[in-house]
Steps between C-alpha positions, in 0.01 A plus 500: 500500500530343842751214467469199733821368647567131424607277792757238446447346847118445455430409138147601404303474179327837549459668162591178318197286579387479135817317398482124457841490662431764762705336775812460283457853357471637854815322594677637197381853596624443855833380358536836317414680831775306681749589231423875522511487883827312511687676219368860529323518839198601293132418560355326188136601455233445235187662369215344301597513128192718429648773718823520293385483133784717365766299680354168383471638142867606512614147591274347233619750233859399576406130462314565174753736336817316612388132446147505367376346825140565601397354836178298460403498871343790694735706713411484868755717684774752423795596714727801442827520698760777457817397674867612455431664163319192363129491420359150549149447369324165559172380347346185647255323260216257580676217312780499755741706290698782661668746274752755621671785330834610635566858374812677619422874490857597406587507122673182387385312811358145508148456360337158480176307521471196725244229500420269787253214479315383808519132586215308338462721194594400146730720299267742314506469120628856471813403700565164334820628327671573845710257702412505869747447786369341811543602862355376829327735745370415842218748439375361171668171413653510146531820309590494127656820372629655182579852369598717203688826472301806394657662199252789427401818672170497686401824681402426861136516594388790718388255773854367545 
């Protein structure tokens, strides 16, 4: 798997072209890249979702088993970032949805799923029960986000 670094200085829709909100999704992806660069001095990179099937399946199994959520949009890209003992896995969907799993490797550490909605997309029916906070980003306009805490155990995929 050859991951492609994501630039937050030159936002590009490469890999996201099939999304109806490709520009906003690219901005959201760049916003994540800026966060990892600023907070961890880490390069955020993605691979096509087809190249990380076990990682994508792990995220989707957590969604299904924890909250009975099944994404209805095709996954476009996956990003795996292991920084400071925390595994961060992102899946970017064609609808404009970005799902991230924060998984502290140490026992008893924080484990949660975050959702971010690209500007211009409706809240997907499978996420209608969540309340979304709003934030502004120079890279993508408005981002709506929500999360839930993971309660169960979910063995990490070999790709991670």
